[in-house]
C-alpha positions, 0 to 999 in steps of 0.5 A: 522195407527200403533198404538203406542207400549209400550214395543217397545218404551222402547226397542226402547229407551234403544237402542237409549240412549245407544249410546249417548255422554251426555252433562254433561260437560256443565260448567252452570247447574241448578236444573230446567233443566227439565221445567220452574215450574212456567209455567204449559201449556201443548202445543201439538202444537210444538216440544218443550217447546213453552216458552213466552217472560216472561218464557224465560227471567226468565229462562235466569236469572236462568241460567246465575246467577252468571256464568262467560264466557258466552258472545260471540263476534259475535257469536264466544268463550265464551258459543257458542264455548263450545255449538259447542264442545259439539254438534260435540261430541255428533253428531261424527263429529269433528267440528260444528259451531253455525248458527242463522237459519236451513235456512242459516245451510243448504244452507251453508252445501250444498253450501260447499259439491257441491263446483263445481259440483252444482247440489245437490238432494234432497226430493221433500217434503223437507224444502230447496226445498219448504220453504227457497225462493229458496236461494240455487238457487238465491245466490249460484247458486246451482240447487235443483233436486228433487226426491221422488215425495209426497213421504218422502223417494226416492230411491237409483234407483232414485238417481241412474238415476239422476247421470246417466242422469247428467253425459250424459248430452251433457255438463257433469254437475256431482252431487255434493251433496245429501242432505236428511231431516229426520224426514220432517215436510211436512210429519207430521215428518215421518222418511226417511227410514233408511236402504235405508238411508244407501244404499244411503250414500255407493252409494255417498262414491262410487261415490264421492257423498257428504252427508248432513242431514237435522236433525232439529228433529234428536233426535226426529228421535232417540227416536223414532228408534232403532237408536242411533244419530252416526247411522245417522250421520256416514252417512253424511258428515255434518248435521245440528241440530236445537237449538228451536225445541228440545232443546227450544232456542228462534232460533239457529242451529248447522252445524257439520262436519269435521274440515277441511269443517268447518274451517272458516266457520263463515266467510261465515257465515258472508257473508251470513249476520249470523254474529250476534253480540251475540247469547249467549242467545240463546246457554245459554237455548240450552245448558241447555235443550241438556244435558237431552233432550233424557231421559226427552223426554222418560218420557215424551213419557212413560207419553203420552202411560198411557194418551193414554190408559186412554183417549181410555177407553172412546169411543169418542177419538183415538190415531194412531201413524203416520207411520214411525213417530216420535213425531206427532199423530192424535187424533180423535174425534169420538164422539163430536165437535172437536172445543168445546175440543179445546176450552174447554182444553184452560180453563186447560192452554192445548193447541191444533192445529186446528182441521182438520175435526174432527181430531188434529194433535198433537206433543209430547214434554217435556211439557208432564212431567207438569202433571199426564197423568191420569189426563190428560185424564180425562180433555180431556173426560170431555172437550168433553161435 
C-alpha cells in the first residue's frame, strides 16, 4: 500500500476545490459550523462526526434559533426545498429531490432510468446488489446484473459483453441502466477507476443506456482525487449523495438529475413509503455542514498527515493508505497489543474500530480538527503502554 503523500494531497485538493460551487447562499448561519465545540470526541470509525442525541439536539437548537421558514410539509418546501436547490447546483444537475435513505434513492433512480428495459448493470460489490434486500428486484422487477467479481472497478469490455449477451438472447432484453458506486464501502471506500468510468459513460450514451452514480461518499472522492464534483457527475444522468455520511444529518439523501427525470418524484417517493411528514431536522444540519465540508475536510487531512508523521517517529505504529482509496487508512500495531491501544485511547475520548488481528481500519473525518495533531500522536503512543 502506498503511503499518504502531503504534496500530492495539497495539489489534489486545490484542483478539486476549484471546481466546487459553494453552499454560501443558505439562509441560516452559525458561528459553530465545523464542529460542536462541546464535544472533544475524535472518532476514527465514521465518515462524519457521529453526534450523540444531546449533541445533535443542541446543534439543532442553535441552527434554528430565530430562523423562519425552516419547516417542511411532507418533505417538501421550507429548508428541504432550499437544500434540494443548493445540492442540485453543487452537483451540476437541474433538479434534486430529498430521499429518506440512500437505499430508496438508488432504487428509485434505477427504476426511473431503466424504464421498460429492466436489466441494470451493477458492481458485484455494490451496496444496491448486496445490502438492500433485493429491493429493486422484488419491488420493481429490475434484474440486477453484477459485474467485476470482487473488484471495485468493472471494465468497459465487461459492459460490452453484458450488453451483447442481452441483445442476442432469444428474447431481446436491452440494458436500461448502469449503476456505479464510488467510493465502494465494501472495498474500504476505494474509488472506481475514473478513466474506466469515463469510457463506460461514453459508451453508455452512444448506446442509449442511462447512468446512475451511487455517490454516497462522493465528496470524499473529490477530496482524495484530482477531480471536481462535476467531473464525476457529468458522467451520469442521476447521482445520489448521502446527507449523514459527510454532512452529519441524522438521516437523509439527495437524488439529483434532469428536471424531466425528477419531475413530481415526490409522488414516487410517497408510493415507496418515503413521504415523511417532517424532515427539516435532517435538512437543517446537512445544509449547515455542506457549506464548508470540503474546506474543513482538507484541514482535517492536513492534521492527519502531521499526526501520521509524528506517530511513525515511533517504530511501534504504522499508517498506510488504501490503494486508490479515500478516507480509510490501515493503522498497524507493529509492537504492542491493539486491544490495549483501543481501550486506553477511550480514556482520551478517542474511538477506534475493532481491530483485525493487530490492525485497524480507521477513517478520517472532521473530528480531527478537535485536537492538535502532535498531541494526538502522543496520546496514541502513550496508550500502547
